[in-house]
C-alpha positions as CSV (number, residue, x, y, z in Angstrom):
1,M,146.2,107.7,92.9
2,K,147.9,106.0,90.0
3,R,145.2,103.4,89.8
4,T,142.5,106.2,89.7
5,L,144.3,107.9,86.8
6,T,144.5,104.6,84.9
7,I,140.7,104.0,85.4
8,I,139.9,107.6,84.3
9,N,142.2,107.2,81.2
10,S,140.6,103.9,80.4
11,V,137.1,105.4,80.6
12,A,138.2,108.3,78.4
13,L,139.7,106.0,75.8
14,I,136.5,103.8,75.7
15,A,134.4,107.0,75.3
16,L,136.5,108.1,72.4
17,L,136.3,104.7,70.7
18,V,132.5,104.3,71.3
19,A,131.4,107.9,70.7
20,P,131.4,109.2,67.1
21,D,133.8,112.0,66.3
22,A,132.1,115.1,67.5
23,S,133.4,117.3,64.6
24,F,132.1,114.7,62.0
25,A,128.7,114.5,63.6
26,Q,128.4,118.3,63.7
27,E,129.6,118.7,60.1
28,K,127.0,116.1,58.9
29,T,124.0,117.6,60.7
30,T,124.7,121.3,60.4
31,A,123.9,122.6,56.9
32,E,123.5,126.2,56.0
33,L,119.9,127.4,56.4
34,V,118.7,129.0,53.1
35,P,115.5,131.1,53.0
36,L,113.4,130.3,49.9
37,K,110.3,131.7,48.3
38,I,108.3,128.9,46.7
39,Q,105.3,129.8,44.4
40,L,102.8,127.2,43.3
41,V,100.3,127.9,40.6
42,I,97.4,125.5,40.3
43,S,95.7,125.9,36.9
44,R,92.5,124.3,35.5
45,T,91.6,124.2,31.9
46,A,88.8,122.7,29.9
47,G,90.1,122.3,26.3
48,E,91.6,125.6,25.4
49,K,89.5,127.6,28.0
50,K,91.3,128.5,31.2
51,I,88.9,127.9,34.1
52,S,91.1,129.1,37.0
53,S,94.7,129.9,38.0
54,L,95.4,130.1,41.7
55,P,98.8,131.2,43.0
56,Y,100.1,130.2,46.4
57,T,103.4,131.6,47.9
58,L,105.3,129.9,50.7
59,W,108.4,131.0,52.6
60,V,110.5,127.9,53.2
61,T,113.8,127.5,55.0
62,A,116.0,124.9,53.2
63,N,117.8,122.5,55.5
64,G,115.4,123.6,58.3
65,R,113.9,121.1,60.7
66,G,110.3,121.6,59.9
67,E,108.1,122.2,56.9
68,T,105.9,125.1,55.9
69,Q,102.2,124.4,55.9
70,L,99.4,126.4,54.3
71,R,95.7,125.7,54.8
72,M,93.2,127.7,52.8
73,G,89.5,126.7,52.5
74,V,86.0,126.8,53.8
75,Q,83.5,124.4,55.3
76,V,80.6,123.9,52.9
77,P,77.2,122.9,54.3
78,V,75.8,119.7,52.7
79,P,72.1,119.3,53.0
80,Q,70.8,116.1,54.4
81,R,67.2,115.0,54.9
82,F,65.8,112.2,56.9
83,A,62.3,111.1,57.6
84,P,61.5,110.3,61.2
85,K,59.1,107.5,61.9
86,E,56.2,110.0,62.3
87,G,55.9,113.5,60.9
88,E,57.5,115.6,58.2
89,P,61.0,115.0,56.8
90,V,63.7,117.0,58.7
91,Q,66.3,119.1,56.9
92,S,69.8,119.1,58.5
93,Y,73.3,119.9,57.4
94,S,76.7,118.3,57.7
95,Y,79.9,120.3,56.8
96,R,82.7,119.3,54.5
97,D,86.1,121.0,54.2
98,V,86.8,122.4,50.7
99,G,90.1,124.1,49.8
100,T,93.8,123.7,49.4
101,N,96.4,122.2,51.8
102,I,100.1,122.5,51.0
103,D,103.1,121.2,53.0
104,C,106.5,122.1,51.7
105,S,110.2,121.5,52.8
106,A,113.5,121.8,51.0
107,T,117.1,120.7,51.2
108,T,120.2,121.8,49.3
109,T,122.1,119.4,47.0
110,A,125.8,119.2,46.4
111,D,125.4,120.9,42.9
112,G,123.6,124.0,44.3
113,R,120.1,123.0,43.5
114,F,117.3,122.4,45.9
115,N,115.3,119.3,46.5
116,V,111.8,120.6,47.2
117,T,109.2,118.2,48.6
118,I,105.6,119.3,48.3
119,T,102.4,117.6,49.5
120,L,99.3,119.1,47.8
121,N,95.7,118.4,48.4
122,D,93.1,120.5,46.5
123,S,89.4,119.8,46.9
124,A,86.5,121.7,45.2
125,I,82.8,121.6,45.1
126,Q,80.8,121.6,41.9
127,F,77.1,122.3,41.7
128,D,74.8,121.1,39.0
129,S,75.0,123.2,35.8
130,K,74.2,123.0,32.1
131,E,78.0,122.8,31.4
132,A,78.4,120.0,33.9
133,S,75.5,117.8,32.7
134,G,76.0,114.1,33.3
135,Q,78.2,114.7,36.3
136,G,76.6,113.5,39.5
137,V,73.0,113.8,40.7
138,S,70.9,116.8,39.7
139,G,70.7,119.4,42.5
140,V,73.3,117.7,44.6
141,P,76.9,119.0,44.9
142,S,79.8,116.9,43.7
143,F,83.2,117.1,45.4
144,R,86.5,116.9,43.5
145,N,89.8,116.0,45.1
146,F,93.4,116.1,43.9
147,T,96.2,114.8,46.0
148,S,99.9,114.6,45.2
149,R,103.2,114.2,47.0
150,F,106.4,114.9,45.0
151,G,110.0,116.0,45.1
152,I,111.4,118.2,42.5
153,L,114.9,119.5,41.9
154,L,115.1,123.3,41.1
155,K,117.7,125.9,41.0
156,D,117.3,129.6,41.9
157,G,114.9,131.3,39.6
158,Q,113.7,128.1,37.9
159,T,110.1,127.3,37.1
160,A,108.9,123.7,36.3
161,Q,105.6,122.1,35.7
162,Y,105.6,119.1,37.9
163,T,102.3,117.5,37.0
164,S,99.4,117.6,34.6
165,A,96.4,115.4,35.4
166,T,93.0,115.0,33.7
167,D,89.8,114.7,35.8
168,P,88.2,111.5,34.6
169,V,84.6,112.8,35.1
170,S,84.8,116.4,33.7
171,G,87.8,116.1,31.4
172,E,89.3,119.2,33.0
173,V,93.1,119.3,33.1
174,L,94.8,120.4,36.4
175,K,98.4,121.6,36.1
176,V,100.8,122.6,38.9
177,D,103.8,124.9,38.2
178,V,106.5,125.5,40.9
179,T,108.9,128.4,41.0
180,L,111.8,128.7,43.4
181,N,113.7,131.9,44.4
182,V,116.5,132.2,46.9
183,L,115.9,135.1,49.2
184,K,119.0,137.2,49.7
């Protein structure tokens, strides 16, 4: 009996030495979940003229395990023609996704701010027009794409412009503003 207790005590001692302190592990991995409202506004301007301003609102749980995802768009038919060996050319279509994809997550910082990570992909179609002369092939749509992944530190109620990028073909400026609000 004494030998059995010694073996059990030895196993317990080894388990305590090898396993991390349970209270430390729990403290490190358990952070308070904080509900947030994140608003992104994607604006496009050409010179002083505002072309568009599209707001997106996401509900994100800071310190949560996953991320919030938003997918908004449409599949656009793109005409394609091919000529068979004999006969008339045949018109067919392929489809291309156009729209906005946003992935967002957040964690708290020691000073009470939030580290917000956002992945943004925005694609658009542009058809031939007088204003867009010199961009692409006449009568054929052009596709624009903007992709960004960033982290930004924000406090409750703060708005910040995280990027401003100029389209090299059209000269349009795309700006993304982010606002964070803690939900109470």
